KEBA-181822 format. One record per residue (C-alpha): x, y, z. Coordinates in steps of 0.02 Angstrom, whole numbers, padded with zeros to 5 digits, always signed. Example, Ala and Ser with C-alpha at 12.3 -4.5 7.8 and 13.67 -1.06 7.14 Angstrom:
residues 2
+00615-00225+00390+00684-00053+00357
***
This chain:
residues 163
-01089-00825-01132-01161-00651-01135-01113-00487-01048-01215-00320-01015-01073-00194-01049-00884-00144-01003-00833+00035-00932-00661+00071-00967-00637+00216-00874-00735+00195-00715-00703+00294-00561-00853+00269-00458-00842+00097-00427-00674+00010-00343-00515+00106-00300-00449+00210-00418-00460+00204-00602-00548+00044-00643-00611-00057-00794-00794-00129-00751-00881-00274-00822-01052-00295-00808-01115-00477-00801-01263-00518-00893-01419-00622-00793-01465-00603-00619-01591-00735-00525-01609-00623-00376-01687-00473-00440-01686-00360-00296-01811-00233-00287-01761-00048-00353-01604-00107-00420-01492-00002-00529-01473-00124-00651-01630-00204-00700-01580-00220-00892-01445-00353-00836-01568-00476-00762-01618-00558-00926-01486-00701-00950-01529-00693-01136-01497-00498-01146-01350-00417-01166-01212-00435-01285-01101-00608-01337-00956-00636-01256-00806-00675-01389-00611-00690-01383-00608-00515-01426-00720-00472-01284-00582-00543-01180-00438-00468-01283-00516-00297-01260-00543-00319-01078-00363-00383-01041-00298-00217-01150-00422-00088-01076-00317-00135-00897-00173-00049-00958-00248+00062-01103-00136+00227-01132+00002+00167-00991-00128+00180-00845-00141+00021-00754-00319-00004-00693-00406-00121-00566-00563-00211-00619-00722-00212-00561-00846-00362-00597-01040-00331-00570-01193-00371-00621-01324-00437-00662-01248-00570-00553-01067-00628-00573-01084-00758-00443-01221-00837-00486-01207-01016-00575-01234-00966-00746-01112-00815-00741-00969-00908-00638-00882-00997-00766-00876-00841-00867-00806-00736-00723-00687-00867-00670-00603-00867-00857-00605-00671-00833-00503-00682-00677-00389-00808-00713-00340-00701-00885-00332-00552-00792-00244-00617-00646-00093-00695-00770-00055-00548-00851-00074-00417-00720-00068-00508-00546-00042-00338-00451-00215-00277-00489-00350-00271-00378-00519-00353-00415-00677-00312-00350-00837-00413-00365-00999-00364-00321-01137-00479-00264-01305-00499-00196-01259-00660-00104-01186-00639+00063-01011-00718+00087-01067-00838+00208-01213-00905+00078-01070-00921-00041-00957-01015+00069-01098-01128+00114-01167-01167-00054-01044-01096-00183-00978-01222-00317-00800-01267-00339-00791-01120-00466-00878-00996-00340-00738-01049-00203-00595-01027-00327-00658-00847-00377-00677-00797-00178-00496-00860-00171-00434-00753-00311-00508-00583-00298-00459-00444-00178-00636-00369-00130-00793-00440-00104-00956-00318-00104-01094-00424-00037-01274-00441-00002-01426-00387-00083-01476-00221-00123-01616-00177-00002-01699+00001-00036-01747+00034+00144-01568+00049+00181-01532+00124+00046-01375+00259+00073-01289+00353-00062-01154+00416+00057-01079+00237+00073-00936+00203-00043-00941+00049-00185-01102-00002-00115-01300+00072-00109-01370+00003+00053-01316-00018+00246-01328-00194+00250-01205-00214+00092-01023-00251+00163-00845-00238+00103-00743-00392+00125-00560-00371+00108-00519-00566+00034-00330-00584+00068-00366-00540+00250-00505-00655+00248-00407-00799+00164-00266-00765+00308-00378-00766+00444-00384-00576+00493
***
């Protein structure tokens, strides 16, 4: 399993101070993508037990509890689903109260209709899904947590409870 990188104190992604984890590999390859270096599934760094332990430690470094952002690459493609599932499971066991944000180029509707059991598990255990491909013609730098107007911020807790 491979990953592109980790930002320990990210204030540009989710709410508050976050740890941002970038998956490696993306089958979508959106035109004008902000992270094209993450497209190659063979690129990045090897994900090890130490990587997971560090990620867990970073959540509460210096007594400050952070939320978790999972970005890409494409976190919700089948090639990355095992790793994303593992990370969420481990983080939620230790920090059940933190918010987990996942960015994907797929739409929620597509994932619901075509996602594997593992993808469905992820959707049922995250707090926010930022969905949809980046579309350069709809670029809007004033939007919170997304790069183009077609992308949505979905509160997964509300969706799970029919709100």
